[in-house]
C-alpha positions in Angstrom: 44.0 -47.9 -16.7 40.9 -49.0 -17.6 39.7 -49.8 -14.3 40.2 -46.2 -13.3 38.5 -45.4 -16.9 35.4 -47.6 -16.0 35.0 -46.0 -12.7 35.9 -42.0 -13.9 32.6 -43.2 -16.3 30.5 -44.3 -13.3 30.6 -40.8 -11.2 29.9 -39.0 -14.3 26.8 -41.1 -14.8 26.1 -41.1 -11.2 26.7 -37.0 -11.7 24.2 -36.7 -14.6 21.4 -38.6 -12.6 21.7 -37.0 -9.6 21.7 -33.2 -11.5 18.9 -34.7 -13.8 16.6 -35.5 -10.2 17.4 -32.4 -8.4 18.2 -29.7 -10.2 16.5 -29.6 -13.5 13.5 -27.7 -13.9 10.9 -30.1 -12.6 7.8 -28.0 -13.1 8.0 -29.0 -16.6 7.1 -32.5 -16.0 4.1 -31.4 -14.1 0.9 -30.7 -15.9 -0.3 -27.5 -16.8 -4.0 -28.1 -14.5 -2.3 -28.7 -11.2 0.5 -26.2 -11.4 -0.9 -23.0 -13.3 0.4 -20.7 -11.2 2.8 -18.9 -13.0 1.4 -15.7 -15.7 4.5 -15.0 -18.9 3.8 -11.7 -19.7 2.0 -9.7 -16.6 0.9 -6.8 -19.0 -1.8 -8.6 -20.5 -3.5 -8.9 -16.9 -5.8 -6.5 -17.0 -8.0 -7.4 -13.2 -7.2 -9.9 -10.7 -9.3 -10.7 -7.2 -7.9 -11.9 -4.0 -11.1 -13.3 -1.5 -9.8 -14.9 1.8 -11.9 -17.4 3.7 -13.7 -14.4 6.0 -14.7 -12.5 3.2 -12.5 -10.1 2.8 -11.9 -9.4 -1.2 -9.9 -6.9 -3.4 -10.4 -6.1 -6.7 -7.2 -4.3 -8.6 -7.6 -3.6 -12.1 -6.2 -0.7 -14.6 -7.4 2.3 -15.3 -7.3 5.3 -16.8 -8.5 7.4 -13.5 -5.3 7.5 -11.8 -1.5 8.7 -12.1 -0.2 5.0 -11.5 -2.0 3.1 -14.2 -4.2 0.9 -11.5 -7.3 1.2 -9.4 -8.7 -0.7 -6.4 -12.4 -1.8 -5.9 -13.2 0.9 -9.1 -12.9 3.7 -7.1 -9.6 4.3 -5.3 -5.8 5.1 -5.9 -4.2 1.9 -5.1 -0.1 1.6 -3.9 1.7 0.8 -7.0 4.7 -0.8 -5.2 2.1 -3.4 -3.5 1.1 -4.0 -7.4 4.3 -4.4 -8.5 5.3 -6.7 -5.7 2.6 -9.4 -6.4 3.2 -8.8 -10.4 6.8 -10.1 -10.0 5.9 -13.0 -8.0 2.7 -13.7 -10.6 5.5 -13.6 -13.5 8.6 -15.9 -11.1 6.7 -18.4 -9.4 7.1 -21.9 -10.3 6.1 -24.8 -8.9 8.7 -26.9 -7.0 7.4 -29.9 -6.1 4.2 -31.2 -4.9 3.9 -31.0 -1.5 5.5 -34.1 0.9 3.4 -36.5 1.7 3.9 -36.1 5.1 2.6 -32.0 5.5 0.2 -33.3 2.8 -2.5 -33.2 5.4 -0.9 -29.8 6.7 -1.2 -28.4 3.9 -4.2 -29.1 2.9 -6.2 -28.0 6.4 -4.2 -24.9 5.7 -5.3 -24.1 2.2 -9.0 -24.8 3.0 -9.9 -22.4 5.7 -6.5 -19.8 5.5 -6.0 -19.1 2.0 -6.3 -16.3 -0.5 -8.2 -16.7 -3.3 -6.2 -15.4 -6.7 -8.1 -14.9 -9.6 -6.9 -13.2 -13.1 -8.3 -12.2 -16.2 -6.8 -10.2 -19.1 -9.1 -9.1 -22.1 -9.9 -12.5 -22.8 -11.6 -13.6 -19.9 -10.5 -15.7 -16.4 -7.2 -17.5 -17.2 -5.5 -18.8 -13.7 -7.3 -19.8 -10.4 -5.4 -20.7 -8.0 -5.3 -20.5 -3.7 -1.9 -19.0 -2.0 -1.1 -20.0 1.9 -1.8 -16.9 4.1 1.0 -19.0 6.9 4.2 -20.5 5.7 5.1 -23.8 5.9 7.9 -25.7 7.4 11.1 -24.0 5.6 9.1 -20.9 4.8 7.8 -22.3 1.8 4.7 -21.3 0.2 1.9 -23.6 -0.3 -0.3 -22.8 -3.6 -3.6 -25.4 -4.8 -4.7 -24.8 -8.5 -8.4 -24.8 -8.3 -9.7 -28.3 -9.1 -5.9 -30.0 -8.7 -5.9 -32.8 -6.8 -2.3 -31.8 -5.1 -0.9 -28.8 -3.2 2.6 -27.6 -4.1 5.5 -26.1 -3.7 6.8 -22.8 -5.0 9.2 -20.1 -5.3 10.8 -17.8 -6.7 13.8 -18.7 -8.3 17.2 -19.3 -6.1 14.8 -17.3 -3.7 13.4 -19.2 -0.5 10.8 -16.4 0.3 7.5 -16.5 1.4 5.3 -15.8 -1.3 1.6 -15.4 0.7 2.1 -12.3 2.2 1.8 -10.6 -1.6 -2.0 -11.7 -1.9 -3.3 -9.9 1.3 -6.9 -8.7 0.7 -7.5 -5.3 3.1 -8.4 -2.7 0.9 -6.3 -0.5 3.6 -3.1 -2.6 3.2 -3.6 -1.6 -1.0 -5.1 1.1 -0.7 -2.3 4.5 -2.0 -0.8 6.6 1.3 -0.9 9.6 -0.6 -3.5 11.9 -0.2 -6.1 14.4 -1.2 -4.4 14.0 -4.7 -5.6 13.7 -8.2 -3.9 15.3 -11.1 -6.0 18.5 -11.6 -4.7 21.5 -10.3 -5.5 23.1 -6.6 -7.5 26.1 -6.9 -8.6 26.7 -3.0 -6.7 25.7 0.0 -8.6 26.2 3.4 -7.1 26.1 6.5 -9.2 26.4 10.0 -8.1 26.0 13.3 -10.0 25.0 16.1 -8.7 26.7 18.8 -6.6 29.4 17.2 -8.9 31.2 14.6 -5.9 34.1 14.2 -3.8 31.5 12.1 -6.7 30.0 9.9 -6.7 31.1 6.1 -8.0 30.8 2.3 -5.8 30.6 -0.1 -7.3 31.6 -3.8 -5.0 29.9 -6.8 -7.7 30.3 -9.3 -6.1 33.8 -10.6 -3.1 35.1 -12.3 -1.0 35.4 -8.7 -2.4 33.6 -5.7 -4.3 36.0 -3.2 -4.4 35.0 0.5 -7.4 36.2 3.0 -7.6 36.1 6.6 -8.9 36.9 9.8 -7.0 40.0 9.8 -5.3 43.1 7.5 -1.3 42.5 7.2 0.8 45.7 6.6 3.7 43.3 4.5 3.3 42.1 0.5 2.2 38.6 0.9 5.5 36.4 0.2 4.4 34.8 -3.1 7.4 31.7 -3.1 5.9 30.8 0.7 2.2 30.5 -0.9 3.9 29.0 -4.3 5.8 26.4 -2.2 3.0 25.4 0.1 0.6 24.8 -3.1 3.7 22.1 -4.0 4.0 20.6 -0.7 0.1 19.8 -0.6 0.5 17.1 -3.6 2.7 15.6 -1.3 0.9 14.3 1.3 1.3 11.2 3.0 -0.3 9.4 5.8 1.5 6.7 7.9 -1.9 4.1 7.8 -5.4 3.3 7.8 -7.2 2.5 11.0 -10.3 0.7 10.4 -9.9 -1.5 13.0 -8.8 1.1 16.2 -11.7 0.6 18.8 -11.3 4.1 20.1 -12.6 5.6 16.7 -15.7 7.2 16.8 -14.8 8.8 20.6 -12.5 10.1 18.6 -14.7 12.0 15.9 -16.9 12.6 18.6 -14.7 13.9 21.7 -11.3 14.4 20.5 -9.0 17.1 20.6 -9.1 18.9 17.5 -6.5 20.1 15.8 -7.8 22.0 12.7 -9.6 21.4 9.4 -7.8 21.6 6.4 -9.8 21.7 2.7 -8.6 21.5 -0.8 -10.3 22.1 -4.0 -9.1 21.5 -7.1 -10.3 21.9 -10.6 -13.2 19.7 -11.6 -12.5 17.5 -8.5 -15.0 17.8 -5.3 -13.3 19.3 -2.2 -11.3 17.2 -0.2 -11.0 17.3 3.5 -9.3 16.0 6.7 -10.2 16.9 10.8 -7.2 16.8 12.6 -6.5 15.4 15.7 -4.4 14.7 18.3 -3.7 11.3 19.5 -3.2 10.3 23.1 -0.4 8.1 23.9 -0.2 4.3 23.8 2.7 1.7 24.2 4.4 2.8 20.7 5.0 6.1 21.9 8.0 7.8 22.1 7.4 11.2 22.3 4.9 13.2 25.2 3.2 17.2 24.5 1.0 18.6 27.2 -1.7 20.9 26.1 -4.8 21.6 29.2 -3.0 19.0 31.2 -3.4 16.2 29.3 -0.3 14.1 27.4 -1.0 13.6 23.8 1.5 11.8 21.5 4.3 14.4 20.8 5.4 12.1 16.9 1.6 10.7 15.5 -1.6 12.0 14.7 -4.7 11.0 13.8 -7.3 12.5 10.4 -10.5 11.7 9.5 -10.4 12.0 5.3 -13.7 13.2 3.9 -15.8 12.3 6.9 -14.8 8.9 6.1 -11.4 7.2 6.7 -9.7 7.4 10.1 -5.9 8.0 9.4 -2.6 7.9 11.7 -0.3 11.2 10.2 2.6 11.9 11.2 4.2 15.0 12.3 6.6 16.1 9.5 2.7 15.5 7.4 0.7 17.4 9.6 3.3 20.2 10.1 3.3 20.2 6.1 -0.9 21.0 6.1 -0.9 23.4 8.8 0.4 26.6 8.2 -0.5 29.8 10.0 -1.4 33.0 8.1 1.0 35.6 9.5 3.9 33.1 7.8 3.1 34.2 4.6 3.6 37.5 4.9 7.3 37.4 6.4 9.6 38.1 4.0 12.6 35.4 4.1 15.6 35.9 4.9 18.8 35.1 2.2 22.1 33.1 3.9 25.0 35.4 3.6 27.9 34.3 1.8 
């Protein structure tokens, strides 16, 4: 009996040692100067800089300029979901262990040649500077290196083994809000000018008690105010699929591409914004085709030039939201029969 009790005590001791070595919060045993990757309260963060080795950099800062409370590079609206995704990592990520010696050199090469530098600021000044590898290490782990530290670390979220480098990207267009031609000021006028179908072009004025509509002809039927006001609301919910600053055919499309038309929105106390819409030639991702004048185009996607600056891809759904026609605002809605 005594022998069995002795063996039990040995087993308990070994179990305790195993737990201590392998399951304790090891980050508590690391120096903060080596593992300063975690932010106790992300609400204190004021500004975040992300810089890569190729010179791309973005500034993400709290701002009252845009409706979601954040600005990209001081002048652009930003994707709130992307900011929240990064803040979650900053709040929860912790150093699990130093990179094992067998992977140390590979981790250093990755961090020195292909990493994102992260700088964090609160109103009191800079609090963190560390590097995040842009490619996952063996086993999908994330390598991070604190500025001035000697050892890189494997950093993880609790109970997860996901690669964190994807949360610290440095291309501005990956951060930009996909919602276009929007701010909180009300729309005052909308102009839709078709390139080849002038008879469908129109201008809506919302500055009076009731909206008014101007077009190329005089309509005998009364204006459908419900449709006009619904259209105004739809224009606050326009999204692009993405920004195409690297598209090689951009200049050719802008100069020679087949246009659908131009939509211009003027909001109160804001500069006018316009988007020129173009048909998109098919590519390997095209699923449906439409033929116009003997030329085939992508049925589901279109290009847009926003404010003579940003080149966008838009879905058919969002293009159709914008490109209504003059006569349809005079059609009367038919109520469904019970």
